[in-house]
A tleap script that builds the chain and sets N, CA, C and O, in Angstrom:
source leaprc.protein.ff14SB
mol = sequence {
  NMET LEU PHE LEU TRP LEU VAL PHE ILE THR
  ILE THR SER LEU ILE LYS VAL ASN LYS PHE
  THR SER VAL THR ILE PRO HIE LEU ASP LYS
  GLY VAL HIE PHE PHE PHE TYR PHE VAL LEU
  THR TYR LEU LEU PHE LEU VAL ILE SER PHE
  THR GLU ARG GLU ASN SER LYS TRP ASN PHE
  ALA ILE VAL LEU ALA MET LEU TYR GLY ILE
  ILE ILE GLU VAL LEU GLN GLY VAL LEU PRO
  ILE GLU ARG SER PRO GLN PHE SER ASP VAL
  VAL ALA ASN ALA PHE GLY CYS PHE ALA ALA
  TRP PHE VAL GLY ILE ARG ILE PRO LYS ARG
  LEU ASN PHE LYS CLYS
}
set mol.1.N position { -4.258 -15.961 3.480 }
set mol.1.CA position { -4.286 -17.284 3.511 }
set mol.1.C position { -2.907 -18.174 3.931 }
set mol.1.O position { -3.025 -19.387 4.106 }
set mol.2.N position { -2.208 -17.821 4.013 }
set mol.2.CA position { -1.345 -18.266 4.915 }
set mol.2.C position { -1.529 -18.560 6.311 }
set mol.2.O position { -0.892 -19.496 6.796 }
set mol.3.N position { -2.249 -17.941 6.961 }
set mol.3.CA position { -2.298 -17.888 8.503 }
set mol.3.C position { -3.848 -18.394 8.547 }
set mol.3.O position { -4.537 -18.320 9.564 }
set mol.4.N position { -4.171 -18.768 7.655 }
set mol.4.CA position { -5.877 -19.972 7.071 }
set mol.4.C position { -4.844 -21.286 7.384 }
set mol.4.O position { -5.013 -22.264 8.112 }
set mol.5.N position { -3.755 -20.906 6.560 }
set mol.5.CA position { -3.390 -23.150 6.511 }
set mol.5.C position { -2.939 -23.307 7.403 }
set mol.5.O position { -3.051 -24.501 7.683 }
set mol.6.N position { -1.970 -22.319 8.776 }
set mol.6.CA position { -1.627 -22.619 9.516 }
set mol.6.C position { -2.164 -22.759 10.300 }
set mol.6.O position { -1.458 -23.470 11.015 }
set mol.7.N position { -3.073 -22.573 10.801 }
set mol.7.CA position { -4.513 -22.671 11.367 }
set mol.7.C position { -4.889 -24.083 11.198 }
set mol.7.O position { -4.449 -24.972 11.927 }
set mol.8.N position { -5.554 -24.241 10.410 }
set mol.8.CA position { -5.993 -25.322 9.397 }
set mol.8.C position { -4.779 -26.611 9.988 }
set mol.8.O position { -5.103 -27.519 10.753 }
set mol.9.N position { -3.459 -26.423 9.460 }
set mol.9.CA position { -2.083 -28.157 9.952 }
set mol.9.C position { -2.564 -27.874 11.246 }
set mol.9.O position { -3.411 -28.718 11.538 }
set mol.10.N position { -2.349 -26.838 12.385 }
set mol.10.CA position { -2.566 -27.065 13.547 }
set mol.10.C position { -3.442 -27.653 13.945 }
set mol.10.O position { -3.290 -28.875 13.962 }
set mol.11.N position { -4.279 -27.294 14.266 }
set mol.11.CA position { -5.273 -28.403 14.020 }
set mol.11.C position { -5.612 -29.200 13.615 }
set mol.11.O position { -6.229 -29.940 14.380 }
set mol.12.N position { -5.537 -29.440 12.825 }
set mol.12.CA position { -5.575 -31.564 11.972 }
set mol.12.C position { -4.637 -32.355 12.625 }
set mol.12.O position { -4.672 -33.584 12.694 }
set mol.13.N position { -3.650 -31.492 13.185 }
set mol.13.CA position { -2.197 -32.043 13.697 }
set mol.13.C position { -2.399 -32.303 15.083 }
set mol.13.O position { -1.783 -33.261 15.551 }
set mol.14.N position { -3.254 -31.535 15.949 }
set mol.14.CA position { -4.011 -31.464 16.897 }
set mol.14.C position { -4.648 -32.136 17.560 }
set mol.14.O position { -4.810 -32.022 18.775 }
set mol.15.N position { -5.268 -33.236 16.574 }
set mol.15.CA position { -7.014 -33.150 17.142 }
set mol.15.C position { -6.740 -35.255 16.780 }
set mol.15.O position { -5.670 -35.637 16.306 }
set mol.16.N position { -7.736 -36.140 17.074 }
set mol.16.CA position { -6.947 -37.555 17.324 }
set mol.16.C position { -8.172 -37.833 15.879 }
set mol.16.O position { -9.400 -37.916 15.900 }
set mol.17.N position { -7.220 -37.914 14.767 }
set mol.17.CA position { -7.362 -38.182 13.760 }
set mol.17.C position { -8.276 -39.624 13.395 }
set mol.17.O position { -8.881 -39.477 12.333 }
set mol.18.N position { -8.462 -40.711 13.912 }
set mol.18.CA position { -9.201 -42.195 13.828 }
set mol.18.C position { -10.417 -41.774 14.525 }
set mol.18.O position { -10.837 -42.630 15.303 }
set mol.19.N position { -11.516 -40.033 14.425 }
set mol.19.CA position { -12.416 -39.784 15.490 }
set mol.19.C position { -12.916 -39.806 14.228 }
set mol.19.O position { -14.113 -40.069 14.349 }
set mol.20.N position { -12.520 -39.611 12.574 }
set mol.20.CA position { -12.928 -39.052 11.224 }
set mol.20.C position { -12.626 -39.218 10.474 }
set mol.20.O position { -12.813 -38.655 9.395 }
set mol.21.N position { -11.762 -40.454 10.873 }
set mol.21.CA position { -11.340 -41.580 9.896 }
set mol.21.C position { -12.008 -42.758 9.533 }
set mol.21.O position { -12.816 -42.792 10.462 }
set mol.22.N position { -12.213 -43.575 8.974 }
set mol.22.CA position { -11.869 -45.321 8.543 }
set mol.22.C position { -11.977 -45.459 7.740 }
set mol.22.O position { -13.030 -45.988 7.385 }
set mol.23.N position { -11.260 -45.202 7.042 }
set mol.23.CA position { -10.415 -45.467 5.556 }
set mol.23.C position { -8.802 -45.731 6.926 }
set mol.23.O position { -8.442 -45.211 7.982 }
set mol.24.N position { -8.356 -46.756 6.072 }
set mol.24.CA position { -7.263 -47.240 6.690 }
set mol.24.C position { -6.120 -47.567 5.148 }
set mol.24.O position { -6.107 -48.775 4.914 }
set mol.25.N position { -5.142 -46.665 4.041 }
set mol.25.CA position { -4.824 -46.832 3.234 }
set mol.25.C position { -3.065 -46.842 3.794 }
set mol.25.O position { -2.671 -45.842 4.395 }
set mol.26.N position { -2.260 -47.810 3.593 }
set mol.26.CA position { -1.295 -47.601 4.445 }
set mol.26.C position { -0.056 -45.967 3.924 }
set mol.26.O position { 0.038 -45.490 2.793 }
set mol.27.N position { 0.520 -45.604 4.901 }
set mol.27.CA position { 1.465 -44.190 5.056 }
set mol.27.C position { 0.578 -43.649 3.818 }
set mol.27.O position { 1.164 -43.525 2.743 }
set mol.28.N position { -0.399 -43.412 3.872 }
set mol.28.CA position { -1.737 -42.260 3.699 }
set mol.28.C position { -1.469 -40.767 4.974 }
set mol.28.O position { -1.902 -39.676 4.605 }
set mol.29.N position { -0.841 -40.844 6.241 }
set mol.29.CA position { -0.268 -39.991 6.419 }
set mol.29.C position { 0.669 -39.304 6.141 }
set mol.29.O position { 0.992 -38.176 6.511 }
set mol.30.N position { 1.273 -40.261 5.230 }
set mol.30.CA position { 2.891 -39.292 5.419 }
set mol.30.C position { 2.417 -38.293 4.005 }
set mol.30.O position { 2.781 -37.129 3.832 }
set mol.31.N position { 1.636 -38.991 3.202 }
set mol.31.CA position { 1.356 -38.372 2.132 }
set mol.31.C position { 0.780 -36.632 2.676 }
set mol.31.O position { 1.279 -35.509 2.605 }
set mol.32.N position { -0.484 -37.189 3.205 }
set mol.32.CA position { -0.505 -36.437 3.786 }
set mol.32.C position { 0.386 -34.781 4.138 }
set mol.32.O position { 0.160 -33.594 3.904 }
set mol.33.N position { 1.483 -35.596 4.828 }
set mol.33.CA position { 2.016 -34.543 5.614 }
set mol.33.C position { 2.836 -33.450 4.459 }
set mol.33.O position { 2.919 -32.234 4.292 }
set mol.34.N position { 3.294 -34.537 3.890 }
set mol.34.CA position { 4.135 -33.905 2.401 }
set mol.34.C position { 3.248 -33.050 1.351 }
set mol.34.O position { 3.834 -32.453 0.448 }
set mol.35.N position { 2.250 -33.004 1.430 }
set mol.35.CA position { 0.805 -32.519 0.899 }
set mol.35.C position { 0.652 -31.141 1.520 }
set mol.35.O position { 0.624 -30.231 0.692 }
set mol.36.N position { 0.520 -30.696 3.124 }
set mol.36.CA position { 0.926 -29.388 3.864 }
set mol.36.C position { 1.347 -28.823 3.950 }
set mol.36.O position { 0.988 -27.684 4.247 }
set mol.37.N position { 3.232 -29.497 3.605 }
set mol.37.CA position { 4.129 -28.822 4.076 }
set mol.37.C position { 4.379 -28.470 2.884 }
set mol.37.O position { 4.668 -27.274 2.894 }
set mol.38.N position { 4.430 -29.061 1.465 }
set mol.38.CA position { 4.005 -27.963 0.054 }
set mol.38.C position { 3.348 -26.983 0.200 }
set mol.38.O position { 3.990 -25.943 0.053 }
set mol.39.N position { 2.264 -26.866 0.443 }
set mol.39.CA position { 1.877 -26.024 -0.058 }
set mol.39.C position { 2.193 -24.182 1.250 }
set mol.39.O position { 2.227 -22.953 1.205 }
set mol.40.N position { 2.375 -25.728 2.467 }
set mol.40.CA position { 2.604 -24.283 3.584 }
set mol.40.C position { 4.148 -23.595 3.448 }
set mol.40.O position { 4.627 -22.611 4.012 }
set mol.41.N position { 4.738 -24.569 2.426 }
set mol.41.CA position { 6.211 -23.720 2.371 }
set mol.41.C position { 6.239 -22.567 0.752 }
set mol.41.O position { 7.048 -21.717 0.382 }
set mol.42.N position { 5.207 -22.984 0.268 }
set mol.42.CA position { 4.958 -21.835 -1.423 }
set mol.42.C position { 3.813 -21.116 -0.297 }
set mol.42.O position { 4.362 -20.024 -0.150 }
set mol.43.N position { 2.854 -21.076 0.378 }
set mol.43.CA position { 3.021 -19.948 0.665 }
set mol.43.C position { 3.812 -19.169 1.476 }
set mol.43.O position { 4.042 -18.011 1.127 }
set mol.44.N position { 4.549 -19.873 3.125 }
set mol.44.CA position { 5.307 -19.154 3.321 }
set mol.44.C position { 6.606 -17.851 2.052 }
set mol.44.O position { 6.969 -16.704 2.310 }
set mol.45.N position { 6.911 -18.645 0.896 }
set mol.45.CA position { 7.866 -18.203 0.473 }
set mol.45.C position { 7.119 -16.603 -1.003 }
set mol.45.O position { 7.714 -15.716 -1.615 }
set mol.46.N position { 5.319 -17.129 -0.936 }
set mol.46.CA position { 5.136 -15.762 -1.679 }
set mol.46.C position { 5.203 -14.967 -0.268 }
set mol.46.O position { 6.296 -14.482 0.021 }
set mol.47.N position { 4.327 -14.826 0.464 }
set mol.47.CA position { 4.859 -13.724 2.115 }
set mol.47.C position { 6.225 -13.649 1.821 }
set mol.47.O position { 6.191 -13.800 0.600 }
set mol.48.N position { 7.684 -13.486 2.189 }
set mol.48.CA position { 8.130 -13.557 2.181 }
set mol.48.C position { 8.479 -12.797 1.396 }
set mol.48.O position { 8.726 -11.652 1.775 }
set mol.49.N position { 8.669 -13.247 -0.349 }
set mol.49.CA position { 9.042 -13.057 -1.705 }
set mol.49.C position { 8.602 -11.054 -1.327 }
set mol.49.O position { 9.370 -10.246 -1.849 }
set mol.50.N position { 7.915 -10.727 -0.826 }
set mol.50.CA position { 7.972 -8.841 -1.444 }
set mol.50.C position { 8.995 -8.257 -0.390 }
set mol.50.O position { 8.964 -7.057 -0.115 }
set mol.51.N position { 10.063 -9.272 0.303 }
set mol.51.CA position { 10.926 -8.076 1.606 }
set mol.51.C position { 12.676 -8.643 1.096 }
set mol.51.O position { 13.653 -7.928 1.321 }
set mol.52.N position { 12.807 -10.251 0.286 }
set mol.52.CA position { 14.076 -11.156 0.574 }
set mol.52.C position { 14.988 -10.875 -1.280 }
set mol.52.O position { 14.981 -10.142 -2.269 }
set mol.53.N position { 15.456 -11.742 -0.852 }
set mol.53.CA position { 16.550 -11.835 -2.792 }
set mol.53.C position { 16.248 -13.232 -2.867 }
set mol.53.O position { 16.167 -13.803 -1.779 }
set mol.54.N position { 16.075 -13.869 -3.833 }
set mol.54.CA position { 15.479 -15.308 -4.406 }
set mol.54.C position { 16.208 -16.015 -3.077 }
set mol.54.O position { 15.806 -16.482 -2.012 }
set mol.55.N position { 17.409 -15.847 -3.680 }
set mol.55.CA position { 17.762 -17.975 -2.473 }
set mol.55.C position { 17.066 -17.696 -0.835 }
set mol.55.O position { 16.721 -18.667 -0.162 }
set mol.56.N position { 16.948 -16.583 -0.425 }
set mol.56.CA position { 17.451 -16.307 1.127 }
set mol.56.C position { 15.525 -16.465 0.906 }
set mol.56.O position { 14.999 -16.333 2.011 }
set mol.57.N position { 14.758 -16.639 0.084 }
set mol.57.CA position { 13.457 -16.616 0.259 }
set mol.57.C position { 12.804 -18.279 0.814 }
set mol.57.O position { 11.944 -18.799 1.524 }
set mol.58.N position { 13.882 -18.566 -0.065 }
set mol.58.CA position { 13.571 -20.281 -0.255 }
set mol.58.C position { 14.041 -20.785 1.447 }
set mol.58.O position { 13.438 -21.427 2.307 }
set mol.59.N position { 15.068 -20.297 1.414 }
set mol.59.CA position { 15.980 -20.698 2.183 }
set mol.59.C position { 15.252 -20.489 3.524 }
set mol.59.O position { 15.251 -21.476 4.259 }
set mol.60.N position { 14.603 -19.328 3.997 }
set mol.60.CA position { 13.532 -18.822 5.037 }
set mol.60.C position { 12.618 -19.293 5.272 }
set mol.60.O position { 12.222 -19.338 6.437 }
set mol.61.N position { 11.734 -19.980 3.954 }
set mol.61.CA position { 10.591 -20.382 4.049 }
set mol.61.C position { 10.635 -22.030 4.787 }
set mol.61.O position { 10.224 -22.472 5.859 }
set mol.62.N position { 11.280 -22.576 3.727 }
set mol.62.CA position { 11.685 -23.729 4.268 }
set mol.62.C position { 12.429 -24.207 5.245 }
set mol.62.O position { 12.569 -25.414 5.445 }
set mol.63.N position { 13.207 -22.887 6.238 }
set mol.63.CA position { 13.715 -23.392 7.300 }
set mol.63.C position { 11.872 -23.276 7.707 }
set mol.63.O position { 11.073 -24.211 7.651 }
set mol.64.N position { 11.593 -21.922 8.083 }
set mol.64.CA position { 9.883 -22.353 8.991 }
set mol.64.C position { 9.113 -23.170 8.854 }
set mol.64.O position { 8.617 -23.512 9.928 }
set mol.65.N position { 8.649 -23.816 7.789 }
set mol.65.CA position { 8.014 -24.900 7.714 }
set mol.65.C position { 8.508 -25.637 8.194 }
set mol.65.O position { 7.695 -26.148 8.964 }
set mol.66.N position { 9.755 -26.277 8.302 }
set mol.66.CA position { 10.397 -26.585 8.372 }
set mol.66.C position { 10.737 -27.186 10.693 }
set mol.66.O position { 10.983 -28.109 11.470 }
set mol.67.N position { 10.525 -26.094 10.590 }
set mol.67.CA position { 10.826 -25.822 12.476 }
set mol.67.C position { 9.200 -25.639 12.701 }
set mol.67.O position { 9.008 -25.841 13.900 }
set mol.68.N position { 8.280 -25.418 12.217 }
set mol.68.CA position { 6.733 -25.377 12.607 }
set mol.68.C position { 6.611 -26.839 12.784 }
set mol.68.O position { 6.678 -27.316 13.917 }
set mol.69.N position { 6.359 -27.918 11.278 }
set mol.69.CA position { 6.419 -29.117 11.346 }
set mol.69.C position { 6.943 -29.851 12.713 }
set mol.69.O position { 6.154 -30.567 13.331 }
set mol.70.N position { 8.231 -29.672 13.157 }
set mol.70.CA position { 8.487 -30.124 14.162 }
set mol.70.C position { 8.183 -29.283 15.335 }
set mol.70.O position { 7.995 -29.922 16.371 }
set mol.71.N position { 8.107 -28.216 15.403 }
set mol.71.CA position { 7.205 -27.879 16.673 }
set mol.71.C position { 5.940 -28.552 17.009 }
set mol.71.O position { 5.547 -28.623 18.173 }
set mol.72.N position { 5.128 -29.177 15.751 }
set mol.72.CA position { 4.503 -29.479 15.773 }
set mol.72.C position { 4.119 -31.214 16.606 }
set mol.72.O position { 3.220 -31.562 17.372 }
set mol.73.N position { 4.878 -31.696 16.206 }
set mol.73.CA position { 5.148 -32.917 16.162 }
set mol.73.C position { 5.703 -33.519 17.765 }
set mol.73.O position { 5.771 -34.679 18.173 }
set mol.74.N position { 6.036 -32.283 18.412 }
set mol.74.CA position { 6.637 -32.216 20.036 }
set mol.74.C position { 5.749 -31.864 20.721 }
set mol.74.O position { 5.541 -32.287 21.858 }
set mol.75.N position { 5.175 -31.141 20.208 }
set mol.75.CA position { 3.243 -30.752 20.729 }
set mol.75.C position { 2.385 -32.104 20.970 }
set mol.75.O position { 1.695 -32.516 21.903 }
set mol.76.N position { 2.784 -32.652 19.570 }
set mol.76.CA position { 2.121 -34.375 19.384 }
set mol.76.C position { 2.304 -35.365 20.806 }
set mol.76.O position { 1.520 -36.085 21.424 }
set mol.77.N position { 3.743 -35.010 20.979 }
set mol.77.CA position { 4.127 -35.493 22.421 }
set mol.77.C position { 3.235 -35.426 23.499 }
set mol.77.O position { 2.506 -36.222 24.092 }
set mol.78.N position { 3.534 -34.143 23.580 }
set mol.78.CA position { 3.236 -33.552 24.580 }
set mol.78.C position { 2.347 -33.292 26.074 }
set mol.78.O position { 2.256 -33.147 27.293 }
set mol.79.N position { 1.616 -33.422 24.201 }
set mol.79.CA position { -0.053 -32.132 25.014 }
set mol.79.C position { -0.637 -34.328 24.840 }
set mol.79.O position { -0.302 -35.395 24.325 }
set mol.80.N position { -1.709 -33.644 25.770 }
set mol.80.CA position { -2.899 -35.514 25.849 }
set mol.80.C position { -3.926 -35.351 24.949 }
set mol.80.O position { -5.026 -34.867 25.219 }
set mol.81.N position { -3.481 -35.848 23.640 }
set mol.81.CA position { -4.295 -35.599 22.807 }
set mol.81.C position { -4.468 -36.614 21.804 }
set mol.81.O position { -5.115 -36.465 20.767 }
set mol.82.N position { -3.664 -37.988 22.275 }
set mol.82.CA position { -3.436 -39.049 21.698 }
set mol.82.C position { -3.278 -39.266 20.372 }
set mol.82.O position { -3.680 -40.065 19.526 }
set mol.83.N position { -2.434 -38.129 20.456 }
set mol.83.CA position { -1.187 -38.916 19.376 }
set mol.83.C position { -0.302 -38.699 19.521 }
set mol.83.O position { -0.144 -37.757 20.298 }
set mol.84.N position { 1.116 -39.413 18.870 }
set mol.84.CA position { 1.972 -39.715 18.908 }
set mol.84.C position { 3.366 -38.773 17.678 }
set mol.84.O position { 3.198 -38.427 16.508 }
set mol.85.N position { 4.542 -38.625 18.496 }
set mol.85.CA position { 4.988 -38.068 17.650 }
set mol.85.C position { 6.186 -38.647 16.561 }
set mol.85.O position { 7.226 -38.294 17.117 }
set mol.86.N position { 6.561 -39.336 15.330 }
set mol.86.CA position { 7.211 -39.711 14.531 }
set mol.86.C position { 7.843 -38.856 13.439 }
set mol.86.O position { 7.278 -38.007 12.750 }
set mol.87.N position { 9.725 -39.414 13.394 }
set mol.87.CA position { 10.408 -39.140 12.910 }
set mol.87.C position { 9.952 -38.946 11.409 }
set mol.87.O position { 10.237 -37.934 10.768 }
set mol.88.N position { 9.318 -39.861 10.971 }
set mol.88.CA position { 9.000 -40.249 9.497 }
set mol.88.C position { 8.005 -39.306 9.288 }
set mol.88.O position { 8.241 -38.842 8.172 }
set mol.89.N position { 6.890 -38.697 9.813 }
set mol.89.CA position { 6.427 -37.414 9.786 }
set mol.89.C position { 7.457 -36.029 9.396 }
set mol.89.O position { 7.132 -35.072 8.693 }
set mol.90.N position { 8.242 -36.162 9.804 }
set mol.90.CA position { 9.138 -34.583 9.922 }
set mol.90.C position { 9.580 -35.053 8.214 }
set mol.90.O position { 9.223 -34.352 7.267 }
set mol.91.N position { 10.307 -36.189 8.049 }
set mol.91.CA position { 10.360 -36.742 6.474 }
set mol.91.C position { 9.923 -36.629 6.146 }
set mol.91.O position { 10.224 -36.024 5.117 }
set mol.92.N position { 8.626 -36.919 6.316 }
set mol.92.CA position { 7.442 -36.454 4.848 }
set mol.92.C position { 7.770 -34.975 4.490 }
set mol.92.O position { 8.403 -34.681 3.476 }
set mol.93.N position { 7.110 -33.687 5.751 }
set mol.93.CA position { 7.209 -32.758 6.171 }
set mol.93.C position { 8.196 -32.375 4.915 }
set mol.93.O position { 7.905 -32.309 3.721 }
set mol.94.N position { 9.334 -32.165 5.500 }
set mol.94.CA position { 10.859 -32.055 4.968 }
set mol.94.C position { 10.930 -32.223 3.336 }
set mol.94.O position { 11.503 -31.454 2.565 }
set mol.95.N position { 9.977 -33.800 2.888 }
set mol.95.CA position { 9.628 -33.132 1.358 }
set mol.95.C position { 9.459 -33.296 1.001 }
set mol.95.O position { 9.945 -33.935 0.068 }
set mol.96.N position { 8.064 -32.800 1.322 }
set mol.96.CA position { 7.080 -31.907 0.768 }
set mol.96.C position { 7.927 -29.893 0.731 }
set mol.96.O position { 8.028 -28.945 -0.047 }
set mol.97.N position { 8.137 -30.107 1.503 }
set mol.97.CA position { 9.032 -28.154 1.708 }
set mol.97.C position { 10.276 -28.297 0.688 }
set mol.97.O position { 10.790 -27.307 0.166 }
set mol.98.N position { 10.615 -29.316 0.505 }
set mol.98.CA position { 12.050 -29.302 -0.948 }
set mol.98.C position { 11.579 -29.216 -2.334 }
set mol.98.O position { 12.084 -28.672 -3.315 }
set mol.99.N position { 10.263 -30.022 -2.153 }
set mol.99.CA position { 9.293 -29.803 -3.141 }
set mol.99.C position { 8.697 -28.614 -3.506 }
set mol.99.O position { 8.780 -28.202 -4.664 }
set mol.100.N position { 8.327 -28.243 -2.966 }
set mol.100.CA position { 7.888 -26.779 -3.672 }
set mol.100.C position { 9.075 -25.926 -3.166 }
set mol.100.O position { 8.934 -24.908 -2.490 }
set mol.101.N position { 10.006 -26.334 -3.476 }
set mol.101.CA position { 11.426 -25.557 -3.514 }
set mol.101.C position { 11.805 -25.855 -4.890 }
set mol.101.O position { 12.431 -24.893 -5.335 }
set mol.102.N position { 11.681 -26.818 -5.776 }
set mol.102.CA position { 11.929 -27.378 -6.737 }
set mol.102.C position { 11.098 -27.371 -7.777 }
set mol.102.O position { 11.502 -27.190 -8.926 }
set mol.103.N position { 9.798 -27.575 -7.457 }
set mol.103.CA position { 8.677 -26.642 -8.482 }
set mol.103.C position { 8.639 -25.235 -8.473 }
set mol.103.O position { 8.588 -24.563 -9.504 }
set mol.104.N position { 8.664 -24.733 -7.232 }
set mol.104.CA position { 9.148 -23.189 -7.553 }
set mol.104.C position { 9.942 -22.702 -8.159 }
set mol.104.O position { 9.485 -21.752 -8.794 }
set mol.105.N position { 12.048 -23.038 -8.463 }
set mol.105.CA position { 12.092 -22.663 -8.851 }
set mol.105.C position { 12.204 -23.569 -10.266 }
set mol.105.O position { 13.077 -23.075 -10.980 }
set mol.106.N position { 11.661 -24.589 -10.797 }
set mol.106.CA position { 11.546 -25.185 -11.842 }
set mol.106.C position { 10.502 -24.902 -13.116 }
set mol.106.O position { 10.680 -25.265 -14.279 }
set mol.107.N position { 9.575 -24.295 -12.683 }
set mol.107.CA position { 7.902 -24.424 -12.819 }
set mol.107.C position { 7.704 -22.692 -13.859 }
set mol.107.O position { 7.001 -22.589 -14.865 }
set mol.108.N position { 8.325 -21.837 -13.389 }
set mol.108.CA position { 9.158 -20.628 -13.751 }
set mol.108.C position { 9.680 -20.559 -14.874 }
set mol.108.O position { 9.174 -20.246 -15.952 }
set mol.109.N position { 11.035 -20.952 -14.535 }
set mol.109.CA position { 12.165 -21.133 -15.460 }
set mol.109.C position { 11.356 -21.830 -16.463 }
set mol.109.O position { 11.073 -21.230 -17.501 }
set mol.110.N position { 10.924 -23.116 -16.255 }
set mol.110.CA position { 10.389 -23.607 -18.112 }
set mol.110.C position { 9.374 -22.784 -18.975 }
set mol.110.O position { 9.208 -22.730 -20.193 }
set mol.111.N position { 8.464 -21.874 -17.438 }
set mol.111.CA position { 8.081 -21.605 -18.910 }
set mol.111.C position { 8.257 -19.646 -19.429 }
set mol.111.O position { 7.599 -18.833 -20.079 }
set mol.112.N position { 9.325 -19.666 -18.789 }
set mol.112.CA position { 9.875 -18.310 -18.670 }
set mol.112.C position { 9.461 -17.031 -18.724 }
set mol.112.O position { 9.624 -16.109 -19.523 }
set mol.113.N position { 8.621 -17.237 -17.225 }
set mol.113.CA position { 8.769 -16.240 -16.342 }
set mol.113.C position { 9.888 -14.772 -16.199 }
set mol.113.O position { 11.022 -15.175 -15.941 }
set mol.114.N position { 9.842 -13.624 -16.277 }
set mol.114.CA position { 10.284 -12.572 -15.808 }
set mol.114.C position { 9.827 -12.189 -15.211 }
set mol.114.O position { 8.790 -11.536 -15.101 }
set mol.115.N position { 10.925 -12.718 -14.397 }
set mol.115.CA position { 10.662 -11.223 -12.640 }
set mol.115.C position { 11.258 -9.749 -12.883 }
set mol.115.O position { 11.162 -8.892 -12.004 }
savepdb mol mol.pdb
quit
């Protein structure tokens, strides 16, 4: 699932989007970035959770997801794909990553899940 999600993010981040959408909602792309990196961070956490301690799992997942997002933004600036890198996209990615961490830490505690 993680691999498919990475492929999906990569493809949708490196193609010309306005070919496929005629709807223009202000800042919708930031919500999409938030969602993509929320799911990516959570999937990374699940994959990593088999090998690491609790805190390092989330740290590693967040760092990997954020690095991936930065690489995608750099590629948007380098490749001839009519996409431009935006710092605000990196910020939206980071919010998604930290929201996944917050939900992943808080929800199990609220539901009294045993580890």
